[in-house]
C-alpha positions as CSV (number, residue, x, y, z in Angstrom):
1,X,19.3,-10.6,-8.2
2,X,23.0,-10.4,-7.2
3,X,24.1,-8.9,-3.9
4,X,25.3,-5.6,-5.5
5,X,22.0,-5.1,-7.3
6,X,20.1,-5.8,-4.1
7,X,22.3,-3.2,-2.2
8,X,21.7,-0.6,-5.0
9,X,18.0,-1.3,-4.9
10,X,17.8,-1.0,-1.1
11,X,19.9,2.3,-1.2
12,X,17.5,3.7,-3.8
13,X,14.5,2.6,-1.8
14,X,15.8,4.2,1.4
15,X,16.7,7.4,-0.4
16,X,13.3,7.8,-2.1
17,X,11.5,7.1,1.2
18,X,13.6,9.6,3.1
19,X,13.3,12.3,0.4
20,X,9.6,11.8,-0.3
21,X,8.9,12.4,3.4
22,X,9.9,16.1,2.9
23,X,9.5,16.7,-0.9
24,X,6.3,16.1,-2.9
25,X,6.8,13.2,-5.3
26,X,6.0,15.4,-8.3
27,X,9.1,17.6,-7.4
28,X,11.5,14.7,-6.5
29,X,14.1,14.0,-9.2
30,X,16.0,10.9,-10.1
31,X,19.2,13.0,-9.7
32,X,18.3,14.0,-6.1
33,X,17.6,10.3,-5.2
34,X,20.9,9.3,-6.8
35,X,22.9,11.9,-4.9
36,X,21.4,10.8,-1.6
37,X,21.9,7.1,-2.4
38,X,25.4,7.6,-3.7
39,X,24.5,5.9,-7.0
40,X,24.5,6.9,-10.7
41,X,21.5,7.8,-12.8
42,X,22.3,4.7,-14.9
43,X,21.9,2.6,-11.7
44,X,18.6,4.4,-10.9
45,X,17.1,3.6,-14.3
46,X,18.2,-0.1,-14.0
47,X,15.9,-0.3,-11.0
48,X,13.1,2.2,-11.7
49,X,11.7,4.3,-14.6
50,X,10.7,7.3,-12.4
51,X,10.9,8.5,-8.8
52,X,7.2,7.7,-8.3
53,X,7.6,4.1,-9.6
54,X,10.6,3.7,-7.2
55,X,8.5,5.1,-4.4
56,X,5.7,2.6,-5.2
57,X,8.3,-0.2,-5.2
58,X,9.7,0.9,-1.8
59,X,6.2,1.2,-0.2
60,X,5.2,-2.2,-1.7
61,X,7.9,-4.0,0.2
62,X,6.8,-2.4,3.4
63,X,3.1,-3.1,2.8
64,X,3.9,-6.7,2.0
65,X,5.7,-7.0,5.3
66,X,2.8,-5.4,7.2
67,X,0.2,-7.7,5.6
68,X,2.0,-10.9,6.8
69,X,-0.3,-10.6,9.8
70,X,-3.4,-11.9,7.9
71,X,-2.7,-15.7,8.0
72,X,-2.1,-15.4,11.8
73,X,-5.3,-13.7,12.9
74,X,-9.0,-14.3,13.2
75,X,-10.1,-10.7,12.7
76,X,-9.8,-8.9,9.4
77,X,-9.5,-5.7,11.4
78,X,-6.0,-6.8,12.4
79,X,-4.9,-6.7,8.7
80,X,-6.5,-3.3,8.4
81,X,-4.7,-2.1,11.5
82,X,-1.4,-3.4,10.2
83,X,-1.9,-1.6,6.9
84,X,-2.9,1.7,8.6
85,X,0.1,1.5,11.0
86,X,2.3,1.4,7.9
87,X,0.4,4.3,6.4
88,X,0.7,6.3,9.6
89,X,4.4,5.6,9.9
90,X,4.8,6.9,6.3
91,X,2.1,9.5,6.4
92,X,4.4,12.3,5.1
93,X,5.4,10.1,2.2
94,X,1.8,9.3,1.3
95,X,0.7,12.9,1.7
96,X,3.6,14.0,-0.6
97,X,2.3,11.5,-3.2
98,X,-1.2,13.0,-3.1
99,X,-2.3,15.7,-5.6
100,X,-5.2,15.4,-4.7
101,X,-5.4,11.6,-5.0
102,X,-2.4,9.3,-4.5
103,X,-0.1,9.1,-7.5
104,X,-1.3,6.2,-9.7
105,X,1.7,3.9,-9.1
106,X,1.4,4.4,-5.3
107,X,-2.4,4.0,-5.4
108,X,-2.1,0.9,-7.5
109,X,0.5,-0.6,-5.1
110,X,-1.9,-0.1,-2.1
111,X,-4.9,-1.4,-4.0
112,X,-3.0,-4.5,-5.3
113,X,-1.9,-5.3,-1.8
114,X,-5.4,-4.9,-0.3
115,X,-6.8,-7.1,-3.1
116,X,-4.3,-9.8,-2.4
117,X,-5.1,-9.6,1.3
118,X,-8.8,-9.8,0.7
119,X,-8.4,-12.8,-1.6
120,X,-6.2,-14.5,1.0
121,X,-8.8,-13.7,3.7
122,X,-11.6,-15.2,1.7
123,X,-9.4,-18.3,1.0
124,X,-8.6,-18.7,4.7
125,X,-12.3,-18.1,5.7
126,X,-14.4,-19.6,2.9
127,X,-17.5,-19.8,5.1
128,X,-17.8,-15.9,5.1
129,X,-18.1,-15.7,1.3
130,X,-21.7,-15.3,0.1
131,X,-22.8,-18.1,-2.3
132,X,-23.1,-15.6,-5.3
133,X,-19.4,-14.8,-4.9
134,X,-18.2,-18.2,-3.9
135,X,-19.6,-19.9,-7.1
136,X,-18.6,-17.2,-9.6
137,X,-15.0,-16.1,-9.9
138,X,-15.9,-12.9,-11.8
139,X,-18.4,-11.9,-9.1
140,X,-15.7,-12.4,-6.4
141,X,-13.2,-10.3,-8.4
142,X,-15.8,-7.5,-8.5
143,X,-16.4,-7.7,-4.7
144,X,-12.6,-7.7,-4.0
145,X,-12.1,-4.8,-6.4
146,X,-14.9,-2.8,-4.8
147,X,-13.6,-3.3,-1.3
148,X,-10.0,-2.6,-2.2
149,X,-10.7,0.6,-4.1
150,X,-13.0,1.8,-1.3
151,X,-10.3,1.1,1.3
152,X,-7.8,3.1,-0.7
153,X,-10.2,5.9,-1.0
154,X,-10.9,5.8,2.7
155,X,-7.1,5.8,3.4
156,X,-6.8,8.9,1.2
157,X,-9.5,10.7,3.2
158,X,-7.9,9.6,6.5
159,X,-4.6,11.1,5.3
160,X,-6.2,14.3,4.3
161,X,-7.9,14.6,7.7
162,X,-4.4,14.4,9.4
163,X,-6.1,12.2,12.1
164,X,-3.6,9.7,13.3
165,X,-6.1,7.6,15.4
166,X,-5.6,4.2,13.8
167,X,-8.3,2.5,15.9
168,X,-10.9,5.1,14.8
169,X,-9.9,4.7,11.2
170,X,-10.1,0.9,11.4
171,X,-13.6,1.1,13.0
172,X,-14.8,3.5,10.3
173,X,-13.4,1.5,7.4
174,X,-14.8,-1.7,8.7
175,X,-18.2,-0.1,9.4
176,X,-18.3,1.0,5.7
177,X,-17.4,-2.6,4.6
178,X,-19.9,-5.2,3.5
179,X,-20.7,-7.2,6.7
180,X,-19.8,-10.5,5.2
181,X,-16.1,-9.6,5.2
182,X,-16.3,-9.2,9.0
183,X,-17.9,-12.6,9.8
């Protein structure tokens, strides 16, 4: 991507994150984002097909940055904590994307990132993986999908509760997780 396209994408991401903090994503328009970003609708549609897909893209970049902690820790809770710190920092944005569940592109972005983190965690710590998952790729995909979807559901409930205690949320999510992830 050339420098101009990168600047446009970053302007659009910044605009959607700012506006989505005060306007529900279902009410946010491409035109409003363009006005705030100082860009045209043509530029918007070269980078996203809707405000919610742009929001998911903007959040994805932040989630990816938060999850870089995983290879540098010995506790999966550190990854959970980093993710929840991101969610708390963007709580208004996430709440504005819920009706009553997170909008599909945003939910998918979170789930995809958690899946990638769990797969990385299992690769970094192969001794934790039960033999029935270690020897069958389909079984491992099921375990990862289950854990990722459950974590997103837990995050949605945490957002609804308006409780900003990250440590409590980490403890509750880990307590609900299969124990082998925690070894």
